[in-house]
N, C-alpha and C positions, 0 to 999 in steps of 0.2 A: 136807528141808523146813527152812527157816530159822526159828528162833524169833524172833518179833517183839521180845521183850524184849532180845535180843542187839543190836538195832539202835536202841535208845533209850538216853538217858542217865539215870542213876540217882543220886540221886532228882531229879525235875524241880522246878525252882524256880518261883516265881510269875512271875518274868520271866526269860526265857532269851535269850541273845544269840548270834546267828549271823552269819556273813559273807554268806550268801545264802539265800533262801527259794525253793522251787519248789512251786507249787500243782498237784497232780495227779501220780499215780504210774503213768500210762500210758506208752506208748513214748516220747512226747515228753518227759514228766517225767523218766523214768529216764535218757534220753540227755542231757537238760539238766544233770542232776546230774553226770554223767560229764564233760561239757565244762567245767562250772564248776570241777571239781577240776583239770582240765587247765590251766585259766587261773590257777590258784593259790589258789582259794578253799578253805579248809581245813574250816571248819565249815558244812556245808550241811544244811538241813532240808527234807524233802519231806513235804508235808501232803496227805493224801488223805481225802476225805469217806467213801469206801467202805472196807470192811475188807479190801481185797485190792490187790495190784499188778496192772498190766496194762491198766488203763482199759477200753476196749471189747472187749478180748480176754478174753472170759468163757466159762467152760465150765459145764456143768450135769450133775452125776453123778446118774443115776437107776438104781438097781439095778445090773445088770452093765454098763450103758452110760454113756459120757461123751460128751455132745453139745457142740458149739460154739454160741455165740450169733452165728450168721453163718457165713461160709465164709472161712477164713484159710489161705493157703498161703505158705510162706517159701522162701528160697533160701540156699544155703550161702555165697554171695558177698555177702550183705546187709551193708551198712555197720553195721548193728546189732551184728553179731558182731565188728566191729573194737573195739567198746567192751566187749563181754561175750563173748569167745571161749569161756568156760567153758560157755555155753549150747549150743554146737554138738552135743556128744555126746548131749544129751537129746532132740534132735529125732528124728522118725521119717522116714527117707527114703521117698518115695512117687513114684508115676508117674501123676499125675492126668490125666484126659481131660475135655473139656468138650463139651457138646452142648446143643441147644435143641429144645423141642417147638414145631413149626411150626403155623400156622393150618390146614394141611392134615392135621394129625394125625400127621405123621411126626416122627421124631427125626433131626435133621440137625446138620451142623457149626455150631459157634458161633464168631463172631457172625453171619457171612454165609456161605452156601454157594453157590458157583457152580453146582454140580450141582443142588441141591434148590431153591434160590431163583430161579435164572435158567433153566437148561437144561430143567428139568422143567416149566416153564411153557409149553413148546411154541413153535413158530415165531411164532405170533401174539403170545404172551406176551412173547417176547424182543423182538419188534418194538415192543410197547407200552412195555417197559422202556426201550429205547433212545430212543424218541420222548419219553418222559416226562422222562428225564434231559436231553435236548437242550432241551426246553421250559423246564425249571427253570433251566438254565445261562443261557438267553437272557432269559427273562421273569421269573424269580424270583430275580434276583441280589441283591435287597435282603434281607439276613438280619437279623432282629431278635429271634429266639428259638430255642429248641432244635428245634422242629419245622421251622422255616425252614432251619436248619443242615443237618439230615438230608435234607430234601427237595431242597435244592440239590445235594447230592452224589450221591444215588441216585434221585431222582425220586419223585413221588407214588405211582406204581404199585408199585414195588419196596418202598417204605416200608410200604405196606399188605400186599402179598403176603408179604413176609418176616416180618411180625409185629413189626418193629422199633418201629413207632408204638405198638402195644399195650404192648410191654415198657417203652417210655419212660414211659408213663403209670403203669405199676406201680412203676417205679423212683423216679420223682419224687413219686408220690402225688397228682399233679395233671396236667391236660392239658399236653402238651409245649409248646403255644403260649404257656403262661403262665410258662414257665421261662426265666430270663435267658440270653442268648447266652453270657455269660462261663462259665457252668457247662457248657453244651453243648461249648464248645471245650476245656474242661478234662477233662471226663469222656468225651467221645465223639470225640476226635481220630482214633480208629481208623477212623471212617467215611470221613474224608477220605483217610487213608493207604491204605485198601483199595479205594477207588472210582476211583482215577486209571486212565487207559488202560493205563499201564505195569504197574500192579498187577494189573489184570484179565488182561492177556496172560500175566503170570507164573503166574497160577493156571491158565490154560487150557492152556499148553504143558507138557509133561513136564519136570520139573526135580528135582534132588536137593535135598531140604531140608537146611539146615545143621544140624549136630548141636548140641544145647543145650550151652552152655558152663558151666552151673551145675546144681546138683542141687536138685530140689524136695523140700521138707520139710513135715511137719506137726508140730504141738505133741506133747508126750509123751502117751501113751495115758492117763496119770493126770490130765491137765489142765494148765492154765496155772500153777497155784500153784507147782509144783515148778520150772518153767522160770524164772519171774521172781523167785522167791526167790533163785536163784543170782545174778542181777544185783543184787538188793538186798543180798545178803551182801557182794559185792565192793565196792559203794558204801559199805557200813557200815564196811568195813576202811579205806576212804579218808577217813572222817570224816563220812559222811552219817548223819543221824538221820531215822528214819521215824516219822511219826505217822499211822497208819491209823485209819479210823473217826473222824476228827477234823474237825469242821466249823468253818470260820472265820466268825465272825459280823461282824467289822468290821476294816477296814484303815485306819489313820491314818498320816499322814506328818508327822514333826517334824523340820524341817530337811531333811537328806538321809537320814534314817533312817526305815524303815518299822516300824510297830507293828501287830502282828496279834493280835487277840483271838480265842482259840479254847479251848473247854473249860475255862474258868476260868483260863487262862494268858495271858500276854502274851509274844510273841516278837518280837524286834527283829532287823533286818538292814539292810545297806546296799544290797542288790540283791534285786529281786523279779521272778521269772519265773512267768508264769501259763500253764497249759495246760488250765485248766478252761473250761466254757462261757463265752463272752464276756459274756453278760448277767449271769451269776453274778458274774464279776469286777467288772463295772461296779457292780453292786448293793452288794457288800461294800466297795467303795472310796467309796461315797456319790456315785456318778456316775449320770447319766441312762441308763436302759436303753432298748433299742430293741425294742419288742414285735413289730416287723415282721420280725425275724430269727428264723425258725422252723426247726425240725429235724424229721426224720422219726422217728416212733415205730414200731418194728417189733414184730410178734408172731412169736416163734419157736415152731414146733410140733415136737415130738420124737416120732418114730415108730420102731417096730420092725416087721419084716416077714418072712414066710416065703411063698414062692411065686414067680411069674414077674413080674419087674419090667417087662419090655417095653422096656428100653434097657440099654446097657452102658457108659455114661460115669459118671465120678465126680461131676461137677457138671452139673446139668440146669437150664437157664433156660426160663421159660415165655414163649414168643413168640406163643402162640395168642391169639385174640381174646377168650377167656373165661377165667375163673378169677382169683381174687385173688392167688394165690401168685406170687412172682417168681423164686425159685431154690430148689433143693434140693441138699443135699450128702450123699453116701453115705459116712458115716464108717467104716462097716464095710469099704469098699474100702481104707481106709488102715490100719486096725487089726485087721481080721479080724472074723468073726462072734462074737457073744456068745450063749451058750446055743443055738447053732444058728440064730440069727436075725440078719438084716441090720438095720442101724439108720441113720437119717438125720435131718437137720434141714431144716425148711421155713421160708422167710421170707415174711412177708405184711406189707404196709403196713397198720398198725392202722386208719387212718381209712377205708380202702377196705372193711374188714370190719366197719365200725361199731364199732370198738374192742371187738370181742367175740371171745373165744377160741372160743366155740361156733360162731359163724358162720364163722370162719376154718377150723376143722376140717371142718365140714359141706361148705363150698364146695370144699375140697381133695379130700375123698373123692369128691364128685360129679364133679369135673372129671377126676381121673385115671381114674375108672371109665369115663367117657364116651370117654376116649382110650385105653382098654385098657392102662393102666399099673397096676402093683401088683395083679395078679390073684392073690389069695390072702388070707392072714391079716394084715391091716393093723391094727396096734394103737397107739393113742396112749399114749405113756409119760409125757408131761408137756408143759408149755408155759410161756412166759415173755414178759412185755412188756419191751421194750428202748427206753427214752426216749433222745432225743438220739443216735440211731444215726448219722446224718449230716445235714449242713445242706441246706436247700432254697433254691435261688437264685431268688427272685422279688422283684418290686417294687424293681428296681435294687439287689439285695443287695450287690453289690460296692462300690457307693458308700457304702451304709449301714455296711458293715464298715469301710471306710476311715475314716469319721467316728468309729466306736466305738474303733478302734485308736488313732486320734490322741488321743482323750480319755485312754485308758489310758497312752499314752506321755507325755503332758503331766503325768500324775500320777507318772510314773516306772516304770510297770509294762511289762515286756516280755511281750507276749501273742502266742502263735502256736500252731500245731498244728490238728488237725481241729476241736477244740472252741475253743481259745483264739484261733484265727485265723479261725474259721468257714470252714474250708478243707477241701474234700473231699480226703482222702488215702486212696487205696485199699489201700496196702501199708505194712508196717513199714519197708520201704526208703525210701519217700517221706517218712514221718514222721521217720525218723532224719536224712535229708538236710536236711529243712526245719528241724529243731531246730539242727543244726550251723550251717547258713547264717545263721539269725537271731542266734544267740549270738556267732558269730565276727565278725559285722558290728559288734557293739557294742564300744566302747573297753574294753579290759581294765584295770579298776581293781582290782588284786589286793589281797587282804586282807593286812594287815600281820601 
């Protein structure tokens, strides 16, 4: 574990001068600091409002269990490790499997299963699926939202039978027809890739699957702190200063220099990178915020269990037509049982459960019991709200984001990432590549 004091300068002056500032110590922020050093910036400060590294990569230790806030799986060929290869030995190699709970109460392959979603519908069902797809391709070619997008590629009948429409509502937190097409194309491109005639034939005829070229990994059993402290330590040796638990109250610009007021100090720098929520950046820069840019708040429920699960996959998605929960992850599949008990985390869109932990837990227990899952001793170990989990694309969000980013760029701020760019980024790989691309597009004005 890296001591925070080793990563700060002593003693701090009332005004401190840096070459560059990075707001946020998540994946995008840590990678940004590394790229800035590569570009010749020597004194970089990373400011984080929370008291930890890693952004939305959050764990929660409860007794003998350590849960994730979400479901995160990494790969050993991730570009993140090109910046921080020291992290690789800390990961735990895993062999995860994915499944879904269908509207028919079965556990099937995720995201779509030829056998369960199509063939088991029977001859008449297969005929309806084919006719529904044909009808959509001919008469529903005008695509304006997420539901239109899915319906065009797999048809209305399969959209409902597979449970995908119900899952989309759980994922977005609102009806799929209200979600912008931009987000559907970004998050659900797999529908298009899996529903072409060539892809269908590939699934139907026997074929040998290609062996994976990378190794799947999970964070250390102890949690994320030890993992990202290694990255912070390396950046500290290169000249990065970290201020954790430090809230920026105001950003001013004098000529070409940024002045940041935070915790009674003023910090100056010639370059400012932001990976914090886009409206937060606009606010502290004194720019107009856009209240129509909204994000999902998640409820994470943490359970331990002894008994018969009723499924054998590591990650289970809820595609059934009922139940608020959208995904559960069996952490004991990765790290082994604790005190003889399995343990897992469950994700629920807070608004769908009335922003209530009690309702979310009660609904989950009722739903899994109805579907004959977790037959045994199911114990709630804890729970947590997670604001700003990921953006919701509604009300032409892409255009609104473009306007917001233009305001920040005009002020001189480079803003990107899941939060800073209002950009859904499902993996550390994508976040790393996004940060690299944005920073390397900018002219390199190296510090003297």
